[in-house]
N, C-alpha and C positions, 0 to 999 in steps of 0.2 A: 504494500500500500504506500503510495507516494502522493504528496500534495506539492504543487509547484506553482509559484507566483512569479511571473515575469513582468516586473514593473515597467521596463522599457517597452514591452509589447502590449501592456494593459490586458493581459490574458491570464486567467487562473486555470490550472489543469489538475485533474485528479486521475491517477492510474491505480488500478488494483487487479489482482488475479483471484478468480474464484472458480473452483472445480475445473481447472484446466483452461479457462477462458480469460483472456486479457481484456479488461474494460477500460475505457477512458471517457472523461467528461471535460469539456472546455466551457469556461464561463467568461462572458465579456459584457460590457456595456458600451453600446455604440452611440456616440453623440451625433454623428451624421444621420443615422437612421432612427434615433430616439427610441431604442429598444434595449432590453436586457435579453441576451441570448444564451442558450445552453445547447451544446451539441453532445449527444451520446453515441458511442460506437463500441463495437465488440469485435474480437478477432475471428469469431465464428458466425456463420449465417443464422438468423432467427433467434439470437440469444438475448434480445432486449425485450423485457416485459416490464412496462412502466405504468404508473398511475399518477395523474396530476390533478390537484384540487386546490381550492383557495381556503385560507383561514384568515381571520382578522380580529383584532381586539375591539374593533368598532362594529356597530350594527350594520350588517351588509345584506344584500340580496344577490343570489347567484343565478345567472341566466345562461342559457345556451342559444346559439344562433348560428346556423350553418355549421361550420367546422371550428367555431370558436367558443371558448368559455369566458363568461364575463362576470365581474364582481363590481357592484356599485354600492357606495355607502357614503357616510358623512362623518367627518371628524368632529370632535366635541366643540361646542361654542365656548365652553369654559373648562379649563383644566388647571387646578391648583396643584402645584408640584409637591407641596409638603403635607404630611398628615396633620390632623387637627391637634394632636397632642404637642406637636412642634409649634404650630401657629399660636397656640394659647400661651406659649412662653415668650412670645415676642414682646420686647420692651418698646415703649413709645406708642404713638397713635395707631392702633391696630386698624381702625376703620379706614384711615387714609391709605394704608398699604394693601388691605384686603377688604374692600367694601362688600364683596360678594359673600364674605364669611362673617364679618363683624358689623354690628349696627353702630350708630353714631356714639353710643355710650361705651363702645368697646366690648359689648357682650356678644356671645356667639349667637348667630341667627338660628332660628328654628328650621329644621329640615334642610340644613345646608347640604349642598351637593358639591363635592370636590371636582367631580367630572359631570358635566351637564351637556345633554344633547337637546337642541331646540330647533324646531322647524324653521327654515328660512335663515338660520344662522350656522356658522361653521362651514368649513371648506368641504365641498362635495368632490368625490373622486370616482373614476371609472377605470377599471383595469381589464385588459383583454389578454387572453392566452391562446396562442395558435400553435398547433403541432403539425409538423410534416415528417414523413417517415419513408424509408426505403424497404420495400417488401413488408410482410406481415399485414396486420390490420389495425385500424384505429376506430374507436366509437365513443360517443358521448352517452354517459349513463349515470343517473343519480348525481348530477352536478359534478361529474368527474370526467376526465379524458383518460381512456384506457387503451394502451398500446400493447399488442401481443405479437410475439415472434418477428420483430423487426431487426434489420441489419444495422440501421442507424436511425437516429431520431434527432430532430432539431426543434427546439422550443423557443418561441419569441414572446416576450411579455412587454406590453406597452401600458402606460398609465397617464391619464390626463386629469387635471383638476380645474375647478372654476375660480382659481385664485385670480383676482383682478388687480391687485396692488395693495401695498401696506395700508393705504388710506381709503380704500374702496371696498364696498360690500360686494361679495361674490353674487353673481346673478345667473350665470348659465345653468340650465337644468341638465338632467341626466341624458335626454335624447341627444343634445349637442355633444356632450362628453363621449358618449358611445360612438357617435359618428367619427369624432376625431381619433378615438382609439382604433376603430376599425380601419380608418384610412391609413394610419401608420402601419398596421399589420399587412394591409393589402399591398402597400408600396414596397415592402421588403421581400415579398414572396418571390419575385423574379430573380433575386440574387442568391447565388450559391453560398454555402457557409464559408468557404474559403475566401470569397470576395468580401463578405461582411467582416471577417477577421482581418483581412488585409487593410480594410478601410479604418478599422479601429487602431491598427498599428501605425498607419501613416498619418492619421489625423493629429495626434498629439506630438508626433516625432519632430515637427517643426519647432517645438519649444524645447526639445532636448538637445544636449551636446552642443549648446551654443557658446559655452565658455570652457576653456581648459586652462589649468594653471599647474605648475610644477614647483616643488620645493627641493632645494639642494640637499644632499645627504648631510653635509656639514654646514652648520650655521653658527656664526659667532654672535653672542649677545653682549 
């Protein structure tokens, strides 16, 4: 079992052997294509049996459409990072620092929620997952993508949000977010995995190796 991170290439790779089969996984994030990609391969034919699904700490809805799996949800409109027992020990005007938790007298509000989800508030997000494979079969079942007997599998993940700016309220609804997500996944489909990986390597390389300096072995101070 080996994990390998090539920072200059922006690619993470995992290799391992199991029951005489050599497996590999490549992970990357492509800025030009706006996707997270994972490529699975095996040394033998039909050795890949994979299941993909979504989980989230936020309330979400899972949908399927054509060959894609979608997750849409909303981030909290309020999230207090500290537990109540820590906040109660704060010195000074508690209401000014945490008006959602303390009233003007500095007393703890009734039914306070450290994490709150409110309709129309909080960032909405939509994530799409698309799977392509060589040989074997792939099906959508019970909010999962199930791949059986494939030689290689490529997964792309795209996420969009309705963030409009630090001083603006988000307005775009889920239909628009889903369209944006699907558009990104559709646009990357014509590209082979090798081409996507090469673009990830070449995209940041213009910022690397721009400066070189050398120190002499002997330095007098």
